[in-house]
N, C-alpha and C positions, 0 to 999 in steps of 0.2 A: 273214720274207718277203724274198726277194732283190730287188735294185733292178729287174731286168728285169720281175719280177712286178708290182711296184708300178706301173711305168709302163704295163704292159699293162692292168692292172686299172683304173688311173686313166683311161686313154684311153677305155675303154669306159664308165666311170661318168660321165665328164664330159658325155657326150651325154644321159644320163638326168637330169643336173642341169638342163640346159637345159629339159627337159620338165617340170621342177617336182619339188620335194621331194628331200631328201637320201636316197639309196638306203640300204637296209638294210645293204648290204655294208660301209658305213663304220662301222657300229656295232662296238663291241669284240667280238671273237670269243669265244665261250664258253670257259670254263676246261676243260670236259670234252673229252677226246680220245678218238678210237676206238683200238682195240688196233692197235699198230704192225704194219706188214707189210713185206715186202721192197721194195715199191714206195714205201711211206711209212713209213720207219723213225722211231724216236724218236731225235731228234738232240740229244745231250748231249756234244758233243766240242769246241765252240768258244766256250763261255762266253757264249752269246747269251741274250737275254731272251725266253723262250718265250711271254710274254704278248703279244708284238707291240707295235708302237708305239702311242702315245697316240691315241685317236680324234680329238683336236684336231690332232694332227700330220697325220693322214690328210686332214682337212678343209683344213688349210693347204696341203698338196700340191696338192689339187684346185684350190683358189683360185689357186694360182701357175701352174698349167699354161698358161693362156692367154697368160702372159708368157714362157713358156720358150723362145720362138724368139728372145728378146733375150739378149745377153750380160748377165751379172751386173754391175751398176754399183756403183761403189765410192765415190760421193759421198754427201752426207748424204741423209737420208729414203729410204734403200733398205733392203731386207731385210738386206743384208750389214752396213751400218752399225748398224742397229737390233740385230742379234744381237751385235755387238762391244760396243756400249754397254751392252746388257743384261748381258752377262757381266762387264764392268767394274764395273757397279753392284752386281751380286750379290756380288762379292768386295771391295766397298768400295775399288775401284781405278779407274783411268781406262781409256778405250778404247785409249790408247797402250801399256797393259800387256798387250794381247791380240793374239795371232796365231792365225788360223784355219788349219786343215790338213785334208788328205785322211785323215780319221781321226786318231788319235793318231800313227799311223805316219808320216804326212807331216811332222808337227812334229819327231819323233825324227830323221827323215832330214835335214831342212834344218838342225837344230841340229848334228848330226855334221858336216855339210858346212861349216857356218859356222866351227866350231871347228878343223877341219882347215885351212881357208884361213887362219885367224888364226895358227896355229902355223907354217904355211909362210912367211907374210909376216914373222913375227918370227924365222924361222930357228932354231926351237927344236923339239926332239922332242915327240911327243905320244903318249899312251897312253890306252886305255879300260879302266877297272877295273870288273869286274862280279862279282857272286856267281856261284858255279859253277852254281847252279840257279836260273835266273830267265828272264823273257821274253827271247827271243833277238834281237829286231829291231835293237837298237843294235849288236850284234855284226855282224849281217847287213850293215848299212850301213857299218860301219867297215872291213870286210875289203877291199872294192874299193879303198879309199883307202890301203891298206897301213898302217893304224893298229894297232899291236901291241895285243893283247888280254890283259889280265891277269885270270885267273880265280881267285877266292879261295874256297876250300872253305867250306861251311857249318859252323857249330859243332855240337857233339854233339846239340843239340836241334833241328837243322835250321833255325836262324835265321842271319841274316847275321852274319859275323864282322867287325864295324865296326872293331875294333882293327887287324886285319890288312889290311883295305882301306886304313885311315888310314895305315898304315905304308908300303903300296905307293905311296901318293901322296907322302908325305913324302920317301921315298928317291929320288924321281925328279926329275931335273933338266930339267924341261920342263912342258908342259900335261898335266894329268890330267883326263880326263872320268870322273866317277863316276856310274854308273847305279844308281839305287835304285828298284825297283818296290815300292810300299807302298800297299795290301797287295801281297805278292809273288805273282807268277804263275809256277809252278803251285801253290805250297804254300798260298796263301791267308792266310798269317800276316802280322802287321804288325811293323814295326820301331818301337818306342815313340819318340815324338817327343823325349822327354827325352834319350835316347841319341844320336839323330841330330842334335839341335840343338847338343849339345856340340861336335861336329865342325864343323857348318856355321859356327857362330859364330866359331871361331878359324881357320878355313881361309884360307890365302892366296889371292890372286887367281888363281894359276895352278892351282887346283883348282876345277873347274867341276862343279856338281851337276846331273844330269838326274833330277828326281824324277817318276817315272811314277805318277800316282794315278788310273789308269783305273777302279779299283774302289773309290775312296775313299768314294763315296756310300753304299756298302753297310755301312760300318764302324759297329759299335756300341761297340767298346772305347774307353773314355775316354782310354787311353794314346796313341791316334792323334789327332794334330792336323795339319791340312793345312799343308804347307810354304809355302803362299802368304803366311803371316804374315811370312816372311823378306822377301818382296817389299815388303810394307808398311813394313818396317824399312830398305829401301833396298839390300838385298843384290844385287849385280850378277852374281855368279858362280853363278847358279842359275836354272833354269827348271822350272816345274811343268807337266806335261803331262797333259791330261785328254781325255775322249772322250764322245761321245753314243752310243757303240755298246752300252754295258752297261745301266745302270739306265734309260736313255731308249729303248732298244731301236731304234736307228737304225743297226745295224751295216752293212746293205747300202747305206745312203746315203753312207757314208764321210765323216764330219765329226767333227772333234775340234779342240782348241785348246791353245795354250800360254799361260802366264802368267809374265811376267818384268818386269824394269825396262825403261823405254823404250829406253835405249841397247842393251840386249841384244836386245830385239824388233827394232829397226831393223837390227841386224846380221844376225840370223837371216833377216829378211824378204828380204834380198838373195839368199838361196839357196832361197827358197820358190818353188814353181812358180807361175806366172802363172795366174790363174783355177783355183785348186786346189780350190775348192768349187763346187758348182752351186746354182742358185736354189732348186730343190725341197728340197735338203738343208738350205739355210739357213732356208727357211720352216718346215720340219718341226722343226728344232732350236729355233727361236725360239718356236714354239708349245708345244714340250715343256717348255721352261724355265718357261712360264707355267701349265702343268697341274700344280698341286700335288696334285691328287687322284690322278692317274696315278702320280705320283712316290711317294706313300705306298702305293699299291696294289702297286707293284713292290717296294718295300722290305719290306712285310709278307709278301708272297708268298714272297720270297726267305728270310725268317726262318722261315716255316712249312716250306718245302721243306728247309731246312738241318737243322731240328730232326728232321724225319721221317727223314732219311738218318742223322743221328747216332744216333738210337734204334735203327735197324736195325744199324748198325755196332757199337754197344755190345752189342746182343743176340747178334750173331755173334762178338763178341770180336775184331773186325778193328781193327787200329791205324790211326789217322788223325790228321791235324794239325788244330788248332783254326782253322777258317777264318773270315775276316772279309770274304769276297768272295762271288760268285755261283757258286762251285765249291768242290770239296773234294778234297783229296789223301789217298789211302788206300793201304794196303799190300795187295798181292794174293798169291796162292799161285802160284808158278811164274813163267813169263816172260809179258811183256805182250802179245807177238804172239798167243800162244795164247788169252789172255784176250779180247783185241780180237775175234778170230775167233769165239769162242763167243758173245760179246755180239752180234756182227753177225748170227750165225745166229739169234739171238733178236730180231733187227730192232731192235737198239739200237746206236748209234754212241757210243763213248766216246773219251776223250782220247788224244792221241798219246804217243810216247816222250819222256821227259825224262832223257837220260843225265846222270850215271851211275846214276840211280834207276830201273832197268829192271824192278823188282818193286813199283813203285808206279803208280797211275793217277789222273789228274785227271778228275773228273766234273763236268760243269756241273749247276747246280741248276735244273731246269725248273719247271714249275708243280707244285703239290701233287699234282694228278692224274697227271702224268707221273712224279713220284717214287714214287707208289704202284706203278706198273708196274715201275720200276727196282728198288725194294727187294724187290718180290715175285720178280723175276728173280734178285737176289742170293740170296735164301733158297733158291730152286730150285738155284742153283749149289752152295750149301753141302750140300744133300741128295745131290748128285752127287759131292761131294768135290772140287769145282773151286776152291773158295775158302775 
């Protein structure tokens, strides 16, 4: 559901709340979906949570609407402070270790700006080191600041080549920003913590790690451990970036956060937008953190959907990467644009291009019922010789 739809629906429903009783529209929508059409396609292109947000998050939004004419306040005993304190407690850290942002993108943006300013002030060069195939937003924000971008090719198994990334940082006489998306988008694969930790532990202060864990809550592989452990150890040249867009299904409300040492947070906060989150998003995020039942429902639904898709891809002998996220990266026959068009003609929206892997596609894991529709479409494509 998009933000404008939430507000429109919430505004209508608030009146019925005053008349008594919680309206049925607030209850979790059923998992069953109707067959997609041109007007209502099956949307599997942006790694959203098709379950929709927690019912408790919807309730929290409605409860907060009467206060929405006020600016969000930043003193104690407010939703903003309650959210920051809850996040700090959940990670066994303090509120000073948390920064909120307009989705994870807001924190990525302000971090890039803060580090660019630091390099300018110190009169040293700066570079951004990224894997060749990863989420592009850090690069998007670095370009207007004229920060050189060093792209390091994946290894033969399509994993990050940490050794070459490490070398790029060591050989640079300046500040290196290292962007690590873990699990990676679009591959869905993880970088084992033992491998990453070896670099982080010995990295000098002029190597700064941006660890994007937008999909961390979906991971089952024990080789993954959140990099927040380094903040507990006092590591200052690192920030972990997370979001409420994925497992919590608040993508349209645009709320995320960063976790780092207090000095790091204080510096980045100087470059964050004022009032960068809204009261409805804060209320929904806080309610979502407390709704453990919905969290488990999202996690289990994603597991089932992933297994369904893997079974179909195995049956069709289609190559794919082992995903630990809420999407999967698989190889297609022919070029992606043709595949996208054929899927769109079948009323299914699939993922965008990720150069240079133009014969691969990223597909979001919808609900199990949505994946039934998608896997049936894949099988029909095979019969036509399209995949």
